[in-house]
Short mmCIF file of the C-alpha atoms (twelve columns), coordinates in Angstrom:
data_MODEL
# 
_entry.id   MODEL 
# 
loop_
_atom_site.group_PDB 
_atom_site.id 
_atom_site.type_symbol 
_atom_site.label_atom_id 
_atom_site.label_alt_id 
_atom_site.label_comp_id 
_atom_site.label_asym_id 
_atom_site.label_seq_id 
_atom_site.Cartn_x 
_atom_site.Cartn_y 
_atom_site.Cartn_z 
_atom_site.pdbx_PDB_model_num 
ATOM 1   C CA . MET A 1   36.010  13.966 46.367  1 
ATOM 2   C CA . SER A 2   39.237  13.177 48.246  1 
ATOM 3   C CA . ILE A 3   39.743  10.155 50.486  1 
ATOM 4   C CA . ALA A 4   40.087  12.477 53.514  1 
ATOM 5   C CA . ALA A 5   36.761  14.109 52.733  1 
ATOM 6   C CA . ILE A 6   35.092  10.687 52.350  1 
ATOM 7   C CA . GLU A 7   36.522  9.542  55.701  1 
ATOM 8   C CA . THR A 8   35.346  12.755 57.391  1 
ATOM 9   C CA . SER A 9   31.830  12.341 55.975  1 
ATOM 10  C CA . THR A 10  31.738  8.691  57.020  1 
ATOM 11  C CA . GLU A 11  32.794  9.564  60.575  1 
ATOM 12  C CA . ALA A 12  30.101  12.265 60.782  1 
ATOM 13  C CA . ILE A 13  27.426  9.855  59.558  1 
ATOM 14  C CA . THR A 14  28.581  7.178  62.008  1 
ATOM 15  C CA . ALA A 15  28.811  9.551  64.948  1 
ATOM 16  C CA . GLY A 16  25.490  11.281 64.193  1 
ATOM 17  C CA . PRO A 17  23.100  8.718  65.709  1 
ATOM 18  C CA . THR A 18  25.431  8.212  68.658  1 
ATOM 19  C CA . MET A 19  25.486  11.920 69.376  1 
ATOM 20  C CA . VAL A 20  21.704  12.178 69.019  1 
ATOM 21  C CA . GLU A 21  21.192  9.125  71.224  1 
ATOM 22  C CA . SER A 22  23.555  10.533 73.860  1 
ATOM 23  C CA . THR A 23  21.755  13.882 73.816  1 
ATOM 24  C CA . THR A 24  18.385  12.125 74.110  1 
ATOM 25  C CA . ILE A 25  19.567  10.051 77.078  1 
ATOM 26  C CA . GLU A 26  20.962  13.117 78.811  1 
ATOM 27  C CA . SER A 27  17.708  15.008 78.227  1 
ATOM 28  C CA . THR A 28  15.673  12.079 79.556  1 
ATOM 29  C CA . VAL A 29  17.834  11.794 82.665  1 
ATOM 30  C CA . ALA A 30  17.603  15.542 83.278  1 
ATOM 31  C CA . ALA A 31  13.833  15.472 82.816  1 
ATOM 32  C CA . SER A 32  13.522  12.512 85.176  1 
ATOM 33  C CA . ALA A 33  15.637  14.267 87.787  1 
ATOM 34  C CA . ALA A 34  13.526  17.392 87.472  1 
ATOM 35  C CA . ASP A 35  10.351  15.319 87.753  1 
ATOM 36  C CA . VAL A 36  11.614  13.596 90.907  1 
ATOM 37  C CA . ALA A 37  12.603  16.942 92.404  1 
ATOM 38  C CA . ALA A 38  9.166   18.336 91.641  1 
ATOM 39  C CA . ARG A 39  7.290   15.523 93.321  1 
ATOM 40  C CA . PRO A 40  5.997   16.309 96.817  1 
ATOM 41  C CA . SER A 41  7.864   14.596 99.602  1 
ATOM 42  C CA . PHE A 42  5.487   13.020 102.056 1 
ATOM 43  C CA . LEU A 43  8.362   11.506 104.062 1 
ATOM 44  C CA . PRO A 44  8.354   14.193 106.799 1 
ATOM 45  C CA . LEU A 45  4.591   13.826 107.234 1 
ATOM 46  C CA . ILE A 46  4.910   10.033 107.392 1 
ATOM 47  C CA . LEU A 47  7.754   10.147 109.925 1 
ATOM 48  C CA . ASP A 48  6.239   12.878 112.086 1 
ATOM 49  C CA . VAL A 49  2.614   11.730 112.177 1 
ATOM 50  C CA . ALA A 50  1.839   8.396  110.511 1 
ATOM 51  C CA . VAL A 51  4.650   6.380  112.109 1 
ATOM 52  C CA . PRO A 52  4.085   7.414  115.758 1 
ATOM 53  C CA . VAL A 53  0.270   7.275  115.557 1 
ATOM 54  C CA . GLY A 54  0.271   3.999  113.613 1 
ATOM 55  C CA . SER A 55  2.852   2.392  115.887 1 
ATOM 56  C CA . TYR A 56  0.794   3.345  118.959 1 
ATOM 57  C CA . TYR A 57  -2.292  1.500  117.707 1 
ATOM 58  C CA . LEU A 58  -0.213  -1.403 116.403 1 
ATOM 59  C CA . LEU A 59  1.590   -1.873 119.719 1 
ATOM 60  C CA . LYS A 60  -1.574  -1.415 121.791 1 
ATOM 61  C CA . SER A 61  -4.097  -3.378 119.744 1 
ATOM 62  C CA . GLY A 62  -1.834  -5.679 117.735 1 
ATOM 63  C CA . PHE A 63  0.732   -6.646 120.354 1 
ATOM 64  C CA . GLY A 64  -1.390  -6.132 123.459 1 
ATOM 65  C CA . MET A 65  0.899   -3.593 125.115 1 
ATOM 66  C CA . SER A 66  -0.415  -1.349 127.844 1 
ATOM 67  C CA . THR A 67  -1.382  2.217  126.981 1 
ATOM 68  C CA . MET A 68  1.693   3.563  128.749 1 
ATOM 69  C CA . ALA A 69  4.082   1.147  127.016 1 
ATOM 70  C CA . ALA A 70  2.555   1.835  123.590 1 
ATOM 71  C CA . LEU A 71  2.727   5.598  124.109 1 
ATOM 72  C CA . GLY A 72  6.300   5.351  125.338 1 
ATOM 73  C CA . TRP A 73  7.600   3.309  122.401 1 
ATOM 74  C CA . SER A 74  5.642   5.315  119.818 1 
ATOM 75  C CA . SER A 75  7.309   8.457  121.179 1 
ATOM 76  C CA . VAL A 76  10.780  7.351  120.061 1 
ATOM 77  C CA . VAL A 77  10.540  8.524  116.425 1 
ATOM 78  C CA . PRO A 78  9.072   12.000 117.163 1 
ATOM 79  C CA . ALA A 79  11.586  12.456 119.995 1 
ATOM 80  C CA . VAL A 80  14.504  11.630 117.689 1 
ATOM 81  C CA . ARG A 81  13.091  13.837 114.930 1 
ATOM 82  C CA . THR A 82  12.627  16.763 117.324 1 
ATOM 83  C CA . VAL A 83  16.157  16.509 118.726 1 
ATOM 84  C CA . TRP A 84  17.632  16.050 115.229 1 
ATOM 85  C CA . SER A 85  15.890  19.186 113.961 1 
ATOM 86  C CA . LEU A 86  17.112  21.234 116.906 1 
ATOM 87  C CA . VAL A 87  20.713  20.004 116.643 1 
ATOM 88  C CA . LYS A 88  21.226  19.733 112.884 1 
ATOM 89  C CA . GLU A 89  18.715  22.116 111.330 1 
ATOM 90  C CA . ARG A 90  18.731  24.664 114.191 1 
ATOM 91  C CA . LYS A 91  14.934  24.881 114.131 1 
ATOM 92  C CA . ALA A 92  12.009  23.183 115.829 1 
ATOM 93  C CA . ASN A 93  10.148  20.433 113.998 1 
ATOM 94  C CA . GLY A 94  6.539   21.473 114.613 1 
ATOM 95  C CA . LEU A 95  4.731   18.249 113.753 1 
ATOM 96  C CA . ALA A 96  7.212   15.934 115.460 1 
ATOM 97  C CA . GLY A 97  7.268   18.158 118.543 1 
ATOM 98  C CA . LEU A 98  3.467   18.245 118.679 1 
ATOM 99  C CA . ILE A 99  3.108   14.466 118.442 1 
ATOM 100 C CA . LEU A 100 5.764   14.078 121.142 1 
ATOM 101 C CA . PHE A 101 3.854   16.532 123.343 1 
ATOM 102 C CA . VAL A 102 0.602   14.642 122.737 1 
ATOM 103 C CA . ASN A 103 2.241   11.359 123.725 1 
ATOM 104 C CA . ILE A 104 3.601   12.931 126.915 1 
ATOM 105 C CA . VAL A 105 0.112   14.242 127.738 1 
ATOM 106 C CA . GLY A 106 -1.277  10.770 127.081 1 
ATOM 107 C CA . LEU A 107 1.318   9.209  129.377 1 
ATOM 108 C CA . ALA A 108 0.466   11.666 132.134 1 
ATOM 109 C CA . LEU A 109 -3.273  11.055 131.762 1 
ATOM 110 C CA . SER A 110 -2.739  7.289  131.694 1 
ATOM 111 C CA . LEU A 111 -1.427  7.491  135.252 1 
ATOM 112 C CA . VAL A 112 -4.944  8.455  136.363 1 
ATOM 113 C CA . ALA A 113 -7.047  5.353  136.990 1 
ATOM 114 C CA . GLY A 114 -10.080 4.190  138.921 1 
ATOM 115 C CA . ASP A 115 -12.745 6.475  137.399 1 
ATOM 116 C CA . PRO A 116 -14.234 5.086  134.166 1 
ATOM 117 C CA . ARG A 117 -15.653 8.496  133.214 1 
ATOM 118 C CA . LEU A 118 -12.267 10.108 133.678 1 
ATOM 119 C CA . MET A 119 -10.704 7.401  131.515 1 
ATOM 120 C CA . LEU A 120 -13.242 8.230  128.774 1 
ATOM 121 C CA . ALA A 121 -12.612 11.959 129.134 1 
ATOM 122 C CA . LYS A 122 -8.849  11.557 128.900 1 
ATOM 123 C CA . ASP A 123 -9.189  10.283 125.319 1 
ATOM 124 C CA . SER A 124 -10.190 13.806 124.354 1 
ATOM 125 C CA . GLY A 125 -6.885  15.079 125.734 1 
ATOM 126 C CA . VAL A 126 -5.115  13.995 122.536 1 
ATOM 127 C CA . SER A 127 -7.471  16.042 120.362 1 
ATOM 128 C CA . SER A 128 -7.163  19.060 122.630 1 
ATOM 129 C CA . ALA A 129 -3.367  18.938 122.584 1 
ATOM 130 C CA . ILE A 130 -3.263  18.689 118.785 1 
ATOM 131 C CA . GLY A 131 -5.921  21.400 118.403 1 
ATOM 132 C CA . ILE A 132 -4.065  23.781 120.719 1 
ATOM 133 C CA . GLY A 133 -0.795  23.098 118.923 1 
ATOM 134 C CA . ILE A 134 -2.377  23.883 115.546 1 
ATOM 135 C CA . LEU A 135 -3.951  27.113 116.835 1 
ATOM 136 C CA . VAL A 136 -0.648  28.220 118.352 1 
ATOM 137 C CA . SER A 137 1.088   27.589 115.014 1 
ATOM 138 C CA . VAL A 138 -1.492  29.837 113.312 1 
ATOM 139 C CA . ARG A 139 -0.872  32.530 115.893 1 
ATOM 140 C CA . LEU A 140 2.880   32.305 115.260 1 
ATOM 141 C CA . GLY A 141 2.342   32.676 111.521 1 
ATOM 142 C CA . ARG A 142 3.469   29.119 110.688 1 
ATOM 143 C CA . PRO A 143 0.224   27.162 110.102 1 
ATOM 144 C CA . MET A 144 1.006   23.563 110.927 1 
ATOM 145 C CA . MET A 145 -1.558  21.958 108.621 1 
ATOM 146 C CA . THR A 146 0.167   23.459 105.574 1 
ATOM 147 C CA . ALA A 147 2.544   20.482 105.609 1 
ATOM 148 C CA . GLY A 148 -0.317  18.210 104.622 1 
ATOM 149 C CA . MET A 149 -2.237  20.645 102.413 1 
ATOM 150 C CA . LYS A 150 0.545   21.973 100.156 1 
ATOM 151 C CA . PRO A 151 1.498   18.620 98.539  1 
ATOM 152 C CA . PHE A 152 -2.208  17.985 97.891  1 
ATOM 153 C CA . LEU A 153 -2.623  21.310 96.077  1 
ATOM 154 C CA . ILE A 154 0.585   21.478 94.040  1 
ATOM 155 C CA . LYS A 155 0.493   17.753 93.095  1 
ATOM 156 C CA . GLY A 156 4.197   17.622 92.332  1 
ATOM 157 C CA . ASP A 157 3.934   20.374 89.719  1 
ATOM 158 C CA . ALA A 158 7.079   22.533 89.761  1 
ATOM 159 C CA . ALA A 159 5.232   25.487 88.250  1 
ATOM 160 C CA . LYS A 160 2.548   25.276 90.932  1 
ATOM 161 C CA . SER A 161 5.239   25.112 93.610  1 
ATOM 162 C CA . VAL A 162 6.755   28.338 92.267  1 
ATOM 163 C CA . ALA A 163 3.285   29.904 92.105  1 
ATOM 164 C CA . TRP A 164 2.684   28.864 95.732  1 
ATOM 165 C CA . ASP A 165 5.901   30.538 96.882  1 
ATOM 166 C CA . ARG A 166 5.050   33.725 94.986  1 
ATOM 167 C CA . LEU A 167 1.562   33.867 96.486  1 
ATOM 168 C CA . VAL A 168 2.845   33.254 100.021 1 
ATOM 169 C CA . ALA A 169 5.290   36.125 99.573  1 
ATOM 170 C CA . ALA A 170 2.956   38.604 97.871  1 
ATOM 171 C CA . SER A 171 -0.710  37.732 98.515  1 
ATOM 172 C CA . PRO A 172 -2.292  38.509 101.917 1 
ATOM 173 C CA . ARG A 173 -5.477  36.774 100.729 1 
ATOM 174 C CA . PHE A 174 -3.557  33.565 100.009 1 
ATOM 175 C CA . ARG A 175 -1.819  33.658 103.406 1 
ATOM 176 C CA . LYS A 176 -5.183  34.240 105.098 1 
ATOM 177 C CA . ALA A 177 -6.647  31.175 103.378 1 
ATOM 178 C CA . GLU A 178 -3.580  29.170 104.440 1 
ATOM 179 C CA . ARG A 179 -4.124  30.206 108.070 1 
ATOM 180 C CA . THR A 180 -7.854  29.538 107.781 1 
ATOM 181 C CA . PHE A 181 -7.209  25.925 106.816 1 
ATOM 182 C CA . SER A 182 -5.243  25.267 110.009 1 
ATOM 183 C CA . LEU A 183 -7.623  27.399 112.078 1 
ATOM 184 C CA . VAL A 184 -10.620 25.289 111.033 1 
ATOM 185 C CA . TRP A 185 -8.837  22.086 111.967 1 
ATOM 186 C CA . GLY A 186 -7.669  23.458 115.305 1 
ATOM 187 C CA . VAL A 187 -11.174 24.626 116.239 1 
ATOM 188 C CA . ALA A 188 -12.738 21.345 115.069 1 
ATOM 189 C CA . LEU A 189 -10.382 19.260 117.188 1 
ATOM 190 C CA . LEU A 190 -10.913 21.453 120.243 1 
ATOM 191 C CA . GLY A 191 -14.670 21.290 119.733 1 
ATOM 192 C CA . GLU A 192 -14.499 17.512 119.495 1 
ATOM 193 C CA . CYS A 193 -12.508 17.465 122.731 1 
ATOM 194 C CA . VAL A 194 -15.139 19.549 124.553 1 
ATOM 195 C CA . LEU A 195 -18.044 17.422 123.289 1 
ATOM 196 C CA . ARG A 196 -16.380 14.162 124.303 1 
ATOM 197 C CA . ALA A 197 -15.419 15.500 127.709 1 
ATOM 198 C CA . VAL A 198 -18.960 16.747 128.373 1 
ATOM 199 C CA . GLY A 199 -20.435 13.487 127.122 1 
ATOM 200 C CA . ALA A 200 -18.146 11.452 129.362 1 
ATOM 201 C CA . TYR A 201 -19.705 13.054 132.447 1 
ATOM 202 C CA . THR A 202 -23.315 13.521 131.295 1 
ATOM 203 C CA . LEU A 203 -24.162 10.437 129.214 1 
ATOM 204 C CA . PRO A 204 -24.220 6.753  130.170 1 
ATOM 205 C CA . ILE A 205 -20.784 5.172  129.963 1 
ATOM 206 C CA . ASP A 206 -21.956 2.461  127.539 1 
ATOM 207 C CA . THR A 207 -23.310 5.148  125.223 1 
ATOM 208 C CA . MET A 208 -20.175 7.254  125.320 1 
ATOM 209 C CA . VAL A 209 -17.928 4.293  124.500 1 
ATOM 210 C CA . TRP A 210 -19.263 4.232  120.907 1 
ATOM 211 C CA . LEU A 211 -20.464 7.833  120.688 1 
ATOM 212 C CA . GLY A 212 -16.930 9.144  121.306 1 
ATOM 213 C CA . THR A 213 -15.758 7.573  118.045 1 
ATOM 214 C CA . VAL A 214 -18.768 8.980  116.188 1 
ATOM 215 C CA . VAL A 215 -18.008 12.477 117.483 1 
ATOM 216 C CA . MET A 216 -14.369 12.184 116.427 1 
ATOM 217 C CA . VAL A 217 -15.246 11.025 112.893 1 
ATOM 218 C CA . ALA A 218 -17.911 13.740 112.569 1 
ATOM 219 C CA . ALA A 219 -15.402 16.414 113.644 1 
ATOM 220 C CA . ILE A 220 -12.875 15.228 111.036 1 
ATOM 221 C CA . VAL A 221 -15.479 15.149 108.231 1 
ATOM 222 C CA . LEU A 222 -16.761 18.597 109.226 1 
ATOM 223 C CA . ALA A 223 -13.219 19.993 109.291 1 
ATOM 224 C CA . MET A 224 -12.555 18.583 105.821 1 
ATOM 225 C CA . LEU A 225 -15.729 20.096 104.369 1 
ATOM 226 C CA . VAL A 226 -15.388 23.524 105.994 1 
ATOM 227 C CA . SER A 227 -11.648 23.885 105.394 1 
ATOM 228 C CA . GLY A 228 -12.140 22.784 101.791 1 
ATOM 229 C CA . ARG A 229 -14.817 25.409 101.225 1 
ATOM 230 C CA . LEU A 230 -13.097 28.270 103.043 1 
ATOM 231 C CA . ALA A 231 -9.460  27.571 102.178 1 
ATOM 232 C CA . VAL A 232 -8.692  24.817 99.676  1 
ATOM 233 C CA . VAL A 233 -11.061 25.934 96.894  1 
ATOM 234 C CA . PRO A 234 -10.001 29.635 97.033  1 
ATOM 235 C CA . MET A 235 -6.319  28.649 97.156  1 
ATOM 236 C CA . GLU A 236 -6.728  26.394 94.118  1 
ATOM 237 C CA . LYS A 237 -8.295  29.265 92.186  1 
ATOM 238 C CA . MET A 238 -5.517  31.649 93.219  1 
ATOM 239 C CA . LEU A 239 -2.875  29.118 92.172  1 
ATOM 240 C CA . GLU A 240 -4.505  28.720 88.751  1 
ATOM 241 C CA . ALA A 241 -4.671  32.502 88.328  1 
ATOM 242 C CA . GLU A 242 -1.017  32.829 89.315  1 
ATOM 243 C CA . LEU A 243 -0.049  30.113 86.829  1 
ATOM 244 C CA . ALA A 244 -1.919  31.942 84.080  1 
ATOM 245 C CA . GLU A 245 -0.126  35.165 84.994  1 
ATOM 246 C CA . GLN A 246 3.250   33.411 84.944  1 
ATOM 247 C CA . ALA A 247 2.487   31.983 81.497  1 
ATOM 248 C CA . ALA A 248 1.481   35.434 80.239  1 
ATOM 249 C CA . GLU A 249 4.727   36.936 81.567  1 
ATOM 250 C CA . GLN A 250 6.810   34.245 79.854  1 
ATOM 251 C CA . ALA A 251 4.958   34.764 76.569  1 
ATOM 252 C CA . ARG A 252 5.835   38.483 76.451  1 
# 
């Protein structure tokens, strides 16, 4: 064997692990990037709903601000998000716009004072505004509650995300279940609004102070159970069937 051949072999042996290690690192980085991309982003939901609602209760109960001041300051984030979406993305941000609308309704109702029953009834105005907004989104073909349901169903799985998109495009049954989910929540919130408003004027004030919270919690639990039965469970089954079909197509 010549010296040149020995040197070439030595270089190959030396470079081998380095090349393998480099390839492994690149593969790991690519896989990590793909995994991050596949994870559901809850940031829009946090910014559009959790931040304004949480800041309202924090400012009102934690810092002792008035209802009007708390509503006003908690409206800043949804207002900025709504304007940003209109200017930069050229489309309306449904959730941020709805929360902003709810806060404006709350500010308007907070101007009414002097009647304790009216003050109890006005609390249901928030639920009615959200319920109406959700029902309108269903009517427009853009169910608002999908923003919270989709990440829960796909669980950051890229294949499930693709299956979701395919079903939305090709399955009327899947789209109907998607609309049903938002429809149930819209009806539940409107029903809660009606019950609390009726109770505010027909039941003793002391009773309605605690019963209003019970009605709200009951409406949320009922909406979760009914929407899960009528929409979430069927959609999960359709997603699994679509995944199986995709796997069969790839295996051919």
